[in-house]
N, C-alpha and C positions, 0 to 999 in steps of 0.2 A: 283488797276484798276480804271481808271477815264474816264468818258465820259461826253459830254456836250449836252445841248438842250437849247431851247428858251422858254420863257413864252409868249404865245400869248393871246390876249384878250378873245378868246373863252374858254380858260382854267382858266379864272379869275372870281372872284366874283364881287359884286357891289362896293367893295372897291378898285378894280383894282389890286388885289394881287392873287397869285396862289391858287386855291382850295387845301385844305388839302388832299383830295382824289387824286388829280392829282399829288401832291408831293409824296405821298405814292406810287402811281403807277409807278412813275419814279424810285424810289428806288427799288421797287419790280422787275421792268424790268431788272435793273442792277444786282440784286441778282440772277434772273433766268439765265442771261447770264453767270455770273461768276460761279454760282453753276453748270451749265451744263458743263462749261469748266474744272472745277476742278474734278467733278465726272464722266464726260464723259458718260452721259445718260440723259434720260428724267427726269427732276426734277419738284417738286411742292413745294410751300411754305407751310411749316409745322407750323411755329410759327413766330410771330413778337413781340418783346419786347423792353423795355427801350426806347420807343418813346419820343422824346423831341422836341416840336415845339417851337423853340427859337425866330424866327423872320419871318415876311412874305417875300415872293419873289414877287416884283412888276412886272407887265406886262412890256414887253420890255427888261427885264433883261435876261442875260444868267444864266442858272443853271448848275452847275457842280456836278455830282454825283460821289462819291468815295466809294470804298468798299475794305475791306481787310479781309482775312481769320483769324479768331481768334481761331477756333477749327475745327478739321476734324475727322470724324469717317469713318467707312467702307462704310456706305450708306448715310451719312449726312454731312453737312458742315454748320458752323455758321459764318455769315459774319457781320462785323461791318460796317455800312454804314452812310454816311452823305450827305446832300444836301447843297451846298453853292451857294448863288446868287451873281452875279457880274454885276455891272453897266458898260456896254461896253465902254461908253465914258470917264469914269474916272478911271476904274479899281478897284473901291472900292468893297470889298468883304464882305459878311455877312453870317455867319453860320445860316441856317434856320431850318434844321431838321436833326435829327440823330436817329438811331435805329438799333437793331440787328435782322437779318433774319436767320431763320433756314430753309435750303433747303434740301429736301430728295429725293434721287433717287428712282423711282418707281420700277424698276426691280432689283432683287437681283444680284449683280455683281459676276462674276466668277473669275475676276482678283484679285490679291492681292493689298493691299493698295499702295505698292511701284510702281506697274505697272500703277496705276492711277495718280501718281503725275505728274503735268504738268511741262514741261520744257519751257525755253525761246523760243525755236524753235516751240514747240507745241502751245504756246500762240499766236504766229504770231503777236506779237506787242500789244495784248490786255492788257497784264499785265505789259507793260513797263511804268515806271513812267515818267511823263512829268513835270519836275520841272519848266522850263522856259515858258511853255505854248505857245511856238512858233508853235507847231503842235496841230491841233484840231482833236479830235476823237469823232465821233458821232456813237452810236450803236443803232440799231433797230432790231426788230424781224419781220420776214415776216409772217403776218397773212393772212387768206383766203381773207379778204377784200382788201388786197393789190395786189391780184394776179388774173390772168385770169382763164379760165375754165381748163387749163392744169396745174394749180398750180404754174405758173411762175410769178414772180414779174412784174407788169406793169412798163412801162418806166416812167410814170408820177410820182409815188412815189419815184422812184430812182432819178429822176431829182430834185425833191423837197428836198430830203435828201442831195444831192450834193450841191444844192444852199444854204441850211441852214448852212452846215458846212463851205462853202466858205464865207458866210456872217459873221460868227463868226470870222473866221481867219482874214478877211480883216479889220473888225471893231476893233478887239483886237490890230492889228498891228498899225493902223492909229489913233485909239481913236477919230474917227470922224464919222458922220452919212454917210453911204454909201448905194448905190443902185446898183443892177446888171445892167451893160450896155450891155454886150454881152457874148456869149460863143464862144470862138475861135474854139473849136473842142470838140466833145463828141463821144466817141467810146464805143459801147455796145459789149463787148468781149464775155461774157458768162452769162447764166441766173442765177438768184437766186430763190430758191424754197421755198414754204410754209414750215415753221418750222425751217428754217435756220436763223442764226444771220448774219446781215450785219453790217459792220463797214465802215464808211466813214472817210478817213484820208485826211486832208486838210492842205496845207502850202503855204505861200506866196513865189512866184518866181520872181516877178518884182514889183517895186514901182516907180511911176512917181509923178508929181506935184499934180495931182488930181485923178489919177487912180492907181489901184493896181490889179495885176494878181495873181490868186490863182490856184494851181493845186489840184484837188480833185479826189481821187480814192476810189471806192467802192469795198470792198471785201466781199465775202460770206463765211460762215463757217458752217459746220454741227456740231451741239452741241454734237452729239453722237460719231462721228469718228474723228472730228478735221480736216477733209479735208477742205482745204481753196483754194479759187481761185479768181482771179481778174475778176470782172464783168463789171464795167463801169469806164471810165476815162474821165476827162474833165478839160479844162483850162477855167477859169471863170474870167471875167474882171468886177471890181466894180469901181464906181466913187464916189467921195465925193460930197455931196450936201450942205455942210456948206457954209455960206456966207464968 
């Protein structure tokens, strides 16, 4: 499982690199998402081990978090994770942090282990390997601070996540500095609720001399049931600002 994010200045120290706590939080968020999908229930972090801070992640770089299952029990799963920084203009990649996370399901399951095993259809694309990086996948968890008084995700955070995934897809494709120029269309199809995982999938659909169009779709998923639905869809246009 692989998801991406960006390092912004407010996540960085006075050296201009990602705080260690923020890097750990990014891996813990991915471990929660993957642990929830594998165990199909409410999970918590039980242990973190074998942490290795190998290199810093500079502000302005993309960070790609990867996780794979190395051991699975009836109520727990051990995940091997790593965080890789990527310079979007050059494509240079640096392994920054790795560690093992043990995630435990809080409620005792009634299902057998075989019934809990995820399938490709159940994963809904989360567990798909993206070897050529032409598709960008960004995963978030909907917390109460993202939602209104009804527990529904605000449009603002949804649009911000769509724009971030679109920015990464456009910059990775062009390897040039880009800014958003317009949103051709944005459809809010269904709500995302507090406690759900949202995944934004972005890919390039059209390339011009100085502009690039990205299709970004946001899906929500219940970590307990695996129910998945399309929430928001947008076509975003970015333009190059290089000389």
